[in-house]
N, C-alpha and C positions, 0 to 999 in steps of 0.2 A: 504493500499500499505505500502509496507517495505522500510526501509531509504535505500539508496544507495550509495556506496562511490566508484567510479573507481582510478586506479591505471595507467591509460593509459598516459603516459607522451607526451606531445605536445608543440607546441611553435607557438603561433598566437598572434594577436595583439587583442587590445579590438574588441569584436563583435559587428556586426550590425544586428539588427533585422529588415527586411522588410525595409532596408535602413538608418535606424536610431538606436541610442544609445537605451538602456533599460531604461526604464521610472522608476524612484524611487518610488516604489510601490510593493504590492506582487506581482503581475505576474512579475514584472521587476526583483524581486529578483528571483523569480524563475526561469527566462530565464537566468540569471547570472550563480546563482547556477549550474544548468543542465548543461549550456557551459564548466564549469570548474568541472563537473564531480560528481555534488553532487546531489541526489534526495530525499526531503524530505516529508515526509506525511505532509498533508494542516495543520493540526492542527500547527505541529512542524512549517512551515512555516510561519505562522501568528503569533506564538510566537516572532521569529528570527525578525520578519517584525517591531513588538512591541518595540524592544528591539533596533532598528536601530533608531527607531524615538526616543528613550529617549536619545539615544547615540548623536544624531545630535541636538537635543534641549537643551541638556546640554554641549556642547563643542565649547561654542560660542567663548572661550579663546585657543582652543586647547590643553586644558591640559587634556582630555582624549586620545584623537588621532589625531595626526597631519596630518592625510589623509582626504581630503576633499570629492573628486570624489566619488561617487555611485560606479562605477564600481570598482574602487580601493578598496572600503572598501569591497565590497564583495569577492574581489580576496584575498586581504591579510590578512583579519582580519577573514570574515566568511567560506569561502571556507577552507583557510589554516586551520583554528581549527577543520572543521568538518572532512576532509579527512584523518584525522590520524586514524578514526576509522576503516579504510579500513586494517589498519596493528596491529589492536589489537582484538583478537578474544574474548574475555571478559574482562570487566574492574574490577578494585576491587571494594567492594562494598562502604567502607569509604575511603574517597579520600580527599586529600587537593590540591589546588593550589596556588603555591608558587610566590610571585608576581605578582599577578592577573591585577593591574592596573584598566583599565576600564571592566575587566571580562574575558579576553582573556587568554587562553584558557576556563575559567570555566564556562562561562555562556551557549555558544554554545556547550560544552561539556555535560552539563546537561541538556539541551533543547532537544539533541538527546538520551541520556541517564538518562531518569527522575528516574529511580530506583538508581541511585548512590546517596548516601550520601555525599554530598561535602562542604566543609569549604572553601572560598576564602581568603585568606590571603592577604592583603594589608594595610600598615601601614599608607598612606598618607589620612588626615581627608575628602579632597573632594572628593576622588575615594572612601573611604567607605561610605560617604553618597550617592553617586551615585550608588554604588553596592545594598544597602541597598535599595534605591528607586526601582531599577530594580526587585528585587524579591518581592518588596510589590505590584508593579504595575502589574506585569506578574502574580500574585498570584502562587508564585513557592513554594515549598513544599521539605523540604528534603536538605535545603539548607542555609548557614549562612555566616557571614563576622566574621574573626580574624582581628580586626583593629590594627595589634603590627608587629611589624618587629620579623619575625622568625628566632628563635636562637635555640639553644639547651636545654637553660633553659625556653625560653618562650613557646615552644610548647611543652606542656606534654601529651596531649591527644594520645591515640595510635592510627595508621592508617593503611591501608592496600595498600595505594598506593599513591603515589605524581605526580603531574605533573606540570611542570614548560616551557614557552615558552619566549625564547631568554629574559633570565632574568641575568643572570651572567654564569661564569666558572662552569662547572658541581663540580669541585674540592670543589669549593666555599659552595656550596647548599648542599654537602653531611653531611658536619659535622653539619648544621643546623638541618637537619631532621634525623640525626642517631638514636637518642634517640626515636622519636616517631614513626618512620616506624617499624613495627612489622617483626621478623624474617620470611622470606618468601615474605615480600611485596615487590612491584616494585615500582621505581621509572624512570617517563618518561619525558625527555627532548626533547622537541622541539625546533631544531635548525636550523643555514643556513647551506651552503657548508664549512665553516671555522672551522665545529665542527671536521674535519680530522685531522687538524693540533691539536686539543685540545685533541683527542683521541690518537695521536701519544705519548702525555707526563702523560696521565691519568693512576694512579695507584689506580683502586677503591678499591683494596685489603685494602689498607692503610685505607679505612673508614668502612671497613667489607660490602662490595660490591662487585659484580662480574657482568662484561659484560653480558648481557643475547642476545641481538638483536640490530642489526644495519640496519635501513632504509633508503636509499636515493633516493630519488625522485623528480619529480618537480609537481607543481600544473598545472593540466592539462590546456592546451591551455595559457600556461604564458611562463613566464621567469624567475618564481622564484622558483629556487633550495631550497629543504627543506631535514630535516633528523628528524627521530625520533630514538632516542637512550634508550635503557630499560636495566636498571639495576635492581639486585635483590638483597635484604638486606640477606646476609649469615646467616644460622643459626648457633646458637651459643650451 
């Protein structure tokens, strides 16, 4: 079964299945994801459930995520990170996730696109430890952790793609990745609706980039408005 990601915008409250909320489980995860427009292969679904269990087990002090309710985590983390696939025809082969935190969007992105060679960039030691635990426990291949702050000096290996989710202003990230991203490489920024104000004053050409795509959408059957901004490194 192919993985499916809808672009249908809707606006409803948390779902009730047969009069009850979804139970935290593989079937419950499947129900909620499909409710929010995401249909995954069974193997990917089970991997995402294993990741969810690790997230809950290691989030006792809420240092990985402040979200607690199963429905909220599925909607605002998992569906949010997976739906962007509907707007990207083909991901770059070699990518980094800047400001990965507890693995968003990097881990869901890797689960859905196993062929991507991905580095999760996260400097905080406890989160580095968690990310390595996830990679080890899920048996993921072609993924590692860069446990340092991303700067133009620290990030020295070439990549074809960069993704970042609600990390910082785009104009602050561009200098960090300017040297590592190869000419023609793309930077994907997952943002909220306030990015429209950010774009109004952004001059990507000052950093050697051009604005390529803007996608504004809502997580299906939610109130969560999102944006995916794509920039391309200009050929020199």
